[in-house]
C-alpha positions in Angstrom: -66.0 -48.0 13.6 -65.2 -51.1 13.8 -68.1 -52.1 16.3 -71.7 -52.6 14.9 -72.6 -51.5 18.2 -71.7 -47.8 18.2 -75.0 -45.9 17.1 -73.9 -44.7 13.8 -76.2 -41.5 14.2 -74.3 -40.6 17.7 -71.0 -41.2 16.1 -72.3 -38.6 13.2 -73.1 -35.9 15.7 -69.9 -36.3 17.4 -67.9 -35.8 14.2 -70.0 -32.9 13.1 -69.5 -31.3 17.2 -65.8 -31.9 16.5 -65.3 -30.0 13.1 -67.6 -27.0 14.1 -64.3 -26.6 16.9 -62.3 -27.3 14.4 -60.6 -30.9 15.8 -59.6 -32.9 12.5 -60.6 -36.4 14.3 -64.7 -35.3 13.1 -63.8 -34.9 9.5 -62.0 -38.2 10.1 -64.3 -39.8 11.1 -66.7 -38.2 8.8 -64.7 -40.2 5.9 -64.1 -43.1 7.7 -67.9 -43.5 7.1 -68.2 -42.2 3.7 -65.5 -45.0 2.7 -67.5 -47.5 5.4 -70.4 -46.6 3.2 -69.1 -46.6 0.0 -67.8 -49.9 0.7 -71.3 -51.5 1.8 -72.8 -50.6 -1.3 -70.5 -51.7 -3.6 -70.7 -49.2 -6.0 -68.3 -49.4 -9.3 -67.4 -45.9 -9.0 -63.3 -46.3 -7.5 -62.7 -42.6 -7.9 -64.7 -41.4 -5.0 -63.6 -44.4 -3.1 -60.3 -43.0 -4.6 -61.0 -39.5 -3.4 -62.2 -40.5 -0.1 -59.1 -42.8 0.8 -56.8 -39.6 -0.4 -58.3 -37.7 2.4 -57.9 -39.6 4.5 -54.7 -40.8 4.7 -53.2 -37.2 4.0 -55.2 -36.4 7.4 -53.8 -39.5 9.1 -50.4 -38.7 8.2 -51.0 -34.8 9.7 -51.8 -36.3 12.7 -49.3 -38.4 13.2 -46.7 -35.5 12.2 -48.4 -33.2 14.7 -48.2 -36.1 17.5 -44.5 -36.6 16.6 -43.5 -32.5 17.3 -46.1 -32.7 20.4 -43.4 -35.8 21.8 -40.5 -33.6 21.0 -41.6 -30.6 22.2 -42.8 -32.3 25.5 -39.3 -34.2 25.1 -37.6 -30.8 25.1 -39.2 -29.3 27.7 -38.8 -32.5 30.2 -34.9 -31.8 29.5 -34.5 -28.5 29.6 -36.7 -28.4 32.6 -34.6 -30.7 34.5 -31.3 -29.0 33.2 -33.3 -25.5 35.0 -34.3 -28.1 38.4 -30.2 -29.0 38.3 -29.0 -25.8 37.9 -30.9 -24.5 41.1 -29.3 -27.3 43.1 
């Protein structure tokens, strides 16, 4: 979303599509877009921005944790496969 060359409407459609499928990346895109609008509007209401930022931070942390768990699971699966293969030989 940093580049202005991205069609914002298409990005929001993609965000909706992801959200309909339960993918948290859709909400992350929507939150980033909403924050961008808030900053551009330069509104005095910091509460809305803070609420959006808190939700975005929460989702980003959740995704980071999920990725770490996935990496650990892959690592565990890889090491157990190596053990199983070495016991065959």
